[in-house]
N, C-alpha and C positions, 0 to 999 in steps of 0.2 A: 754243856753250854750251847752247842748247836741245836740240840733238841729243844731247849727252851726258846730259842729264837724262832725256830720253825713253828713251835706250838703257839707262840705269841702272834705270829702272823695269821694263823688259822683261827684264832679266837676272836671274840667280839671286840676286844680291845685293840685289834689290829688296825692300822691306819686306813682311811677311806681311799677308795680308788674311783676315778672318773674315766668313763669310756667315751671317747670323742670320735665322731665320724670323720673320716678323711675327705668326704664330699663337700664342696663349697655350697653356700646357701642358694645361689641362683639355680644350680642344678636340682637342689632339693625342691624349690618352688616349682620348677618345671615338671618335675616328677609328680608332685601333688596335683598340678593342673591337668596333666595327662590322665592321671587316675580319676579325677573328678569328671573330666570330659568323657572318658570311657564309661564311667558309671551313668552319666546323664544320657549318653547315646543308648546305652543298654536299657535304661528305664523308658526312654521314648519309644524304642523298638518294642519293648514289652507292652507299652500302652497302646500303640498302633496295632500291634498284633492282637491284643485283647479286644480292641474295637472291631477289628475285622472278624474275629471269631463271634463276637456278640451281635454283629450286624449293625453296630452304631454308625459306622462309616457310611453305609448305604443309606441309612435313615437321614444322616446329615446332608448327603447329596440330594435326597428327595425333599428335605425341608428347604434347602436352598432353592431347588427348582420350584417348589410350591410358593415360596416367598417371592420369587421373581414373577410367577404367574399372578399372585395377588397384587403385586405392584402394578403390573400391566392392567389388571382389571380396575384398580383404583384410578389409574390414569384415564381409562376409558370412561369410568363413571364421572370423573371430573369434567371430561369433555362433554358427556351427555348432560351433566348438570348445567354447564355454561351455556350449551345450546338451548336447553329448556328454559333457562332464565332469560336468554335473549328473545326466545319466542314469546315468553310470558310478558316481557316488557313491550314487545311489539303489539301483542294482543291488547294489553292495557291501553296503549296509546290509541289503537284503532277503536277500542270501546269508548274512550273518552271523546274521540272525534265523532263517533256515531251518535253518542248522547247529545253532543252539542248540535249536530245536524238535525237530530229529531226535535230538539227544543226550538231551533229556528223554524223548522217546518211546521211545528205546532203553532208557533206565533203567526206564521204566514197564513196557516189555515184559519186561525181565529180572526185575523184581519180580513181575510176573504169572506168568511161567514158574516162578519159585520157589514162589509160592503154589499154582500148579496142581500142581506136583510134590508139595508137602506134602499137598494134598488127595487126590492119587492114593495117596500112601503111607497116609494115614488110611483111605481107602476100601479099599485092599488089606488093611489091618490088620483092619478090621471084617468084610470078606468072609471072611477066614480064620477069624474067631472065631464067625461066625454058625452056629448048629447047624442041622442039617437038619430036625429035628422035636423035639417034646417040650415039657414044661411044667415050671415051677418055677424056682428061682434057681440060677444057675451062675456060676462064676468061670473065666474063660478068658484065654488069652494072658499068663500070668504071666511076667514077665521081671525079672531082677535083675542088678545090676552094682555094682562097688566103684569109684567115680570117684576117691576119695582115701582115705587112711588114716583110719579112724574113721568112715567114711560108707558107707551102703548105699542105692542108688537102686533103686526097683522100679516096675513098670508092670503094670497088669492091667485087665481089663474085666469088670464085674459086669453080668449080664443077667438079666432076669425074663421068662421066656417065657410065652406064652399070649395075646398080642395086647394091644390097647389097653384091653381090659376089665379087666385086672388092676388091683387097688387099689394105691395108692401104698405103697411099702415104706419103713418107718422103722426104723432100727436102727443098727448099727455094723459096722466091719470091724476085724479085728485082724491084726497081722503078728507071727508067731512065728519065731524064729531058733534055729539050733543049729549047732554046729561044734566047733572046738578052740581052746583057749587055753593057750599055752605047751606045746603037745603033749598036753594033756589034754582030755577031753571037756568041752564047754561047752554048756549048755542052760538058759537062765534060766527060772524058774518062771512069770514074768509075760510078757505080750506086749511086744515091743520098741516097738510103736506101736499105739495105739487111736484111731480117728477115727469120728465119727458119719457115717452114710450115709442119704441120703434120695433116692429115685429112683422112677421109674415103669416104664420099659422097660429102660434101660441107663445105665451110668455108667462113664466111663473115669477111671481113677485113676493119677496119677503122683506118687509121694511120695519122701521122703528121710528116713532115720532114722539116728541115731548108734549106733555100736557101739564097744566097747573097741578100742584101737589094736592090741593084741596078740592079737586074736581073728581066726580064719579061719573065715568062714561057709561051711558045707557045705550047708545046707538052709534054704529059705525056705518058710514055710507061711502062707497067707492064709485067714482064716475070716470068714464073714458071719453075723452074729447079729441077731435082732430085738430089740425093746425088752424082751422077757421073757427074753432070754438063750438062746433056742432057736437051734440051729445050722441054717442054711438052705443054705449052700454052703461048700465048701472046696477048695483046690488047693495042691499042694506042688511045689517046684522044687528040684532038686539042682544045686549049683554045682560 
């Protein structure tokens, strides 16, 4: 009987047994955490040791140093770029100002050239009109044109020869016209224009007078008279 009970316990049909630990679960978790931490520390040590053996730690430090140097160079390049941009902006402003100045100077030079040409023309006009010698009042360089219908423009130079010792002349000049009107002779009895004249050595006259629209002027005559009506000089021009 006892043998049967003993054999039943050793057989497959014997009742199940459960082995339970007597440690509480907080201690078990602590033990697991300690084991994991030890394993992690061991793995980190092995990794760092392997890097030291392979030279990766030295290369990492070199890479960090090179990265720092590259950053410093990039900062230097940025400063150089900003400085170059500032210089370029200043140069562009100076270039624009120089171009504007050159344009103004070109305009001034052009105006001076025109003024110089006008002075040359006036000088040539006076040189052609100056007499070689003699004394008294003369009318020289009489010119006339018809700029528009009913108008006559004239130019002349009145000169009093004899030097600066000549007294001042006071009088008038008259413009007389003659020509044809509707195919017939036309000669007004009175001057077409009378103007006072006061001068010492010379006086350039540029005037405009009105004429009938249907008149064709053939001759222009200019007379210079003093205050008493005495004739001092005259000149005629045929058109």
